[in-house]
N, C-alpha and C positions, 0 to 999 in steps of 0.2 A: 582470653579466650572462652574462661569458665563461665563468665558474665554475658558474653555475647549469646551462648546457644539459651539459655532461658531468656533473653530479651527477644530473641528471635521466634521462640514458641509461643510467647504472649502474644506478640505481633501477629503470628498466623493465626490464634485464637480470636483475637480482636477483629481481624480483617475477614474472617469467614462470612456465611450467610447470616442474615438478619433473624434475630430470634422470632418466632412465631407471634404475630397480633391476635389477640383474642377481643372479640365484640359479643355483647350480650345485651338484649333488649328484653323486657318483660311487659305485660299488660294485664291488669286485673280485670275481671268480669264479673257482672251480676248475672251468671248464667252457670248452669250445673257442668261440671267436667265431662260429663258422658256428651252431652249435647255440642260441646266446643269440640271435642274431639271428633264428633262425627261430621263437623265440617271441616276442621284442618287436617285431620288423620290420614283419608284416603290419598294414596300417594298422588295422583294428579290433582287433587282437590286445590292445589295451589292456583291452577288455572281459573277457577271460579272465582277465588277471595281474593288474590293479588293484584292490586290496578296496573302492575308493569307488566303482566302476564296475559297476551293476548290469547295464547292457546297451550296446551299443553297434552302431548301425544306419549303413552306409556308404551314400552317395549322391553324384552328381556334377550339378554345376551349373555352367554356362558352361565346360566342360571340366575343372574343377577337382574333385578328389576331396575330400569332406566326410563328418565323422563326427558322429553326433548320440550323446553320451553320455549316458545316463541314470542318476543318481547313487543309490547306496544313500539310502534315507530321502527321496528326491524330489529334485528340481531336475535342469536338463539344461546341457550344455554342448556348443555348435556349434563344432566347428573345420574348418579347411580346411588340407589340405597345401599345403605353399610349396615343398618340394623332397625329393627322394627320390633316392638314390644306393645300390642295393642292393650293389654291389661293395664300396662303402666301408662298408656297413652303417651308413647314417645317413639319418634324413629329419627334416625340418623342416615346422612347422605354427605357425597363428596361430589365436586363438580369436576368433571372431565375435560370440559372444553367450553370458554367463554369469552365475551369479550370484557367482562371484568377485570380491573387491576389487580387479581389476585392469583396465586398459585398454591398448590397444597392445601385445596380450602376443604375443610370437614365442618360439618354442622348437624345440630341436634334441634329439633322443636319436639316440646313437651308440654302438657296442659296437665296442672296439679290442681286438687282441690284445696282451696283456702277458707274452708267455711262452708256452712249449709247453703248450696245453692250458689255458690261462688267458686270461680276459678282463677287460674293464672295460668299464661301462655308464656314460656321461656323459648326464645331462639336464641342461639349461642353458636359462635364458632372460633375456629383457628385456620389461620392462613398467612402466607407470606405476601408482600407487596409485589407487583409484576409491572415493569413500566410506570411505577408511580413511587410517590414518598409512602411512608407508613401513615401518615396523617391522611392522605388521599385515598389510599385503600381503605382505612378504617371508616372514613366519612362515608365512602361510596357504600359498604355493606351495612353501616348503620342506617343509614337512608332507606335502603332496601327494607330491611326488619322494620322500621319506623312506620312505613307507608304501609306494610302489610298487616302490621298489629293494629295500627289504628282502623284499618278497614274490617279486620276480624271483631274490634271492639264496635263499631258501628253496625254491622249485620247483626251481631248478638243480642245487642241491647234496643235495636229500634223499639 
């Protein structure tokens, strides 16, 4: 009986929810960080630079900034800003509702200086898969980040 309890406890731990998945992508730019932040940093600017976003509408609920992203071809994502530091060129947000195969999604976007007139945009998140494998959820988010960062690079280095 003494051996059965530790085995049962171990089984309970192993069968619990999946560990959070992390995705991060970066892009280096030949553009000053303040210029990059002026394009990326405004809360609803994602509607201007991300190719998957048709429109972005800002709102506020209970003192929290929200944005509703209407996607190209349909679908909506409701997000809430969780942090903002314009001096550090960084904001954080979480997804409240979306068709993406993720839950408990939390993300940050940061623009760093990496030399005179050069920048690095870092987009990273943690989440759990929802109705998908870890690999499928990770691939979906990575694809979103890669498309957005490629567009930022194209626009900043035209």
